[in-house]
Structures are given as C-alpha cells and as structure tokens.
C-alpha positions in Angstrom: 61.0 -216.6 71.5 64.1 -215.2 70.5 65.7 -217.1 72.4 64.3 -220.2 71.2 65.0 -219.0 67.0 68.4 -218.4 68.3 69.0 -221.6 70.0 66.9 -223.4 66.8 69.4 -221.4 64.2 72.6 -222.5 66.1 71.6 -226.0 66.2 71.0 -226.1 62.4 74.1 -224.4 61.8 75.9 -226.8 63.6 74.0 -229.9 62.0 74.7 -228.3 58.9 78.3 -227.8 59.4 78.4 -231.5 60.4 76.7 -232.9 57.5 79.4 -230.7 55.1 82.4 -232.8 56.9 80.1 -236.1 57.3 80.7 -238.0 53.5 84.4 -237.8 54.3 83.8 -239.2 58.0 81.0 -240.9 58.5 79.9 -243.8 56.3 76.2 -243.9 54.8 73.4 -244.5 56.8 75.1 -244.3 60.2 73.4 -240.5 60.7 69.9 -239.9 61.7 67.7 -236.9 62.7 64.2 -236.8 63.9 62.0 -236.0 66.4 62.4 -236.5 70.0 60.2 -236.1 73.3 62.3 -235.4 76.7 60.5 -236.6 79.8 61.5 -235.4 83.3 61.3 -232.6 85.5 57.7 -232.9 85.7 57.1 -231.9 81.8 57.3 -233.5 78.7 59.2 -231.5 76.0 59.5 -231.6 72.2 62.8 -231.6 70.0 64.8 -232.6 67.4 67.4 -235.4 68.1 70.0 -236.0 65.7 73.4 -238.7 65.4 76.4 -238.5 63.3 78.3 -242.4 63.2 81.8 -241.1 62.6 83.1 -245.0 63.1 81.6 -248.2 64.0 81.7 -247.1 67.5 82.3 -243.3 68.2 78.9 -240.7 67.5 77.6 -237.3 68.6 74.3 -236.5 69.2 73.3 -232.7 68.9 70.3 -231.9 70.2 67.4 -229.5 70.8 64.6 -229.5 73.4 62.0 -226.6 74.0 60.1 -227.2 77.3 58.1 -224.6 78.4 59.7 -221.5 79.5 62.9 -221.8 77.4 65.0 -224.0 75.0 67.6 -226.8 75.4 70.0 -227.3 73.2 73.7 -229.2 73.2 75.6 -232.5 72.3 76.9 -235.7 73.4 79.5 -238.0 72.3 78.8 -241.7 73.0 80.6 -245.0 72.5 78.1 -247.2 71.0 78.4 -251.2 71.7 77.9 -252.7 68.3 75.6 -256.2 68.4 75.1 -258.6 66.4 72.0 -259.9 66.1 71.7 -263.0 64.0 68.1 -263.9 62.7 66.3 -260.6 63.5 65.4 -257.4 61.3 65.7 -255.4 64.4 69.3 -254.4 65.5 70.0 -253.1 69.3 73.0 -250.8 69.7 73.3 -249.9 73.0 75.2 -246.7 73.8 77.0 -244.9 77.1 78.7 -241.5 76.8 78.7 -237.5 77.8 76.7 -235.0 77.4 76.7 -231.3 77.9 73.5 -228.9 77.2 72.8 -225.4 77.6 69.3 -224.1 78.7 68.3 -220.5 77.9 64.8 -218.9 79.0 63.1 -218.6 82.9 65.1 -220.4 85.4 66.6 -222.7 82.8 69.9 -220.7 82.5 72.3 -222.9 83.3 75.0 -225.5 81.4 74.9 -229.0 82.9 77.0 -231.7 82.4 75.6 -235.0 82.1 75.9 -239.0 81.4 73.7 -240.5 78.8 72.8 -243.9 78.2 70.4 -245.6 75.9 70.0 -247.9 72.8 69.2 -247.2 69.1 66.9 -249.6 67.6 67.1 -250.2 63.5 64.0 -250.9 62.5 64.5 -250.5 58.5 67.3 -249.4 56.6 65.6 -245.5 56.8 64.4 -245.8 60.4 65.8 -245.9 64.0 63.6 -245.9 66.9 66.1 -244.1 70.1 65.7 -244.6 74.1 67.9 -242.4 76.2 68.2 -241.6 80.0 69.9 -238.3 80.7 71.4 -237.9 84.6 73.1 -234.6 85.2 76.6 -234.6 87.1 75.9 -230.7 87.7 72.9 -230.0 89.5 72.1 -226.2 88.3 68.3 -226.7 87.7 68.5 -229.6 86.1 67.3 -233.1 86.2 67.0 -236.4 85.4 65.0 -237.0 81.7 64.1 -240.0 79.9 64.3 -239.2 75.9 62.0 -241.2 73.3 62.9 -240.5 69.5 63.0 -241.2 65.9 65.7 -240.7 63.7 65.5 -240.9 59.7 68.8 -242.5 57.9 71.2 -240.5 55.8 
C-alpha cells in the first residue's frame, strides 16, 4: 500500500510539473487525463492515463496502473498521425511510440521498455476515448497489455 501511495504521488507530481509548463508549450485541447483499464497477464488493472500534446504530432503519455500486489507507472513518447475526417464528428488519431514502465510490489519489481500503438477517438470537444496495445521489448515479468480509457481534455 505504501508503494502504491508513493507511485501515485510521483505520477501526480509529474502531471503537475508538466501542467505547469504545458501552457507555454502545448496547445489547449491537446492534453487529456482520465480513467483507464489495462488488460493483460491474466488480470485487469485500473489506472489513470494522461496525454500531453506538445505539437501536432508529438505527445508524452504518463500513466499509472494498480494491478493486484503492485503498481506500474511510467510514460510513453508517441508520434501521433493526425488524420482529417471530413463529414464525421469523430476524429481518429492513431499513434505509435515507445514506453518505459516501472513495476513495484511483489514479483512486479521491474523496469520494462516497450512499444505502444493505438488510437485516440475524439468523441466531443471535451471527451476522448483511447485504445492502445503495449508490447514489451524486455521480458522482465512483463506481458502484452491492451489499454482502454477515456480522457477529459484541458
């Protein structure tokens, strides 16, 4: 429990630190934060996923998940492929990049480097849905996960 609290405080500190510099570098509406599920390794974990868009194509995506017996937190750097959907209210933005995650607690003590790919679905001006696949390159107690979440724009 103590490690979960430390990990949550670290994520919140990172988000607040990025938010402090975000107005100077990120445009309004490119950043999101919200609840997420990570499905993989025989379990489903609840967490928080965020995205800070620094340009039309580059995003940093910090995250934290709470699987049973531990915590996973880290960040991904992604290239966002901005597609123009004419005549549709739903904007789809595929992304591809690399991620680093740190697992704490029990057998989950490891640092994993992996590839991440997925898509953001802009449903409204304030709501974005996300689906992603995280594939580890290193194999230290890590497994492929599917992440599904919602993000609220700011």
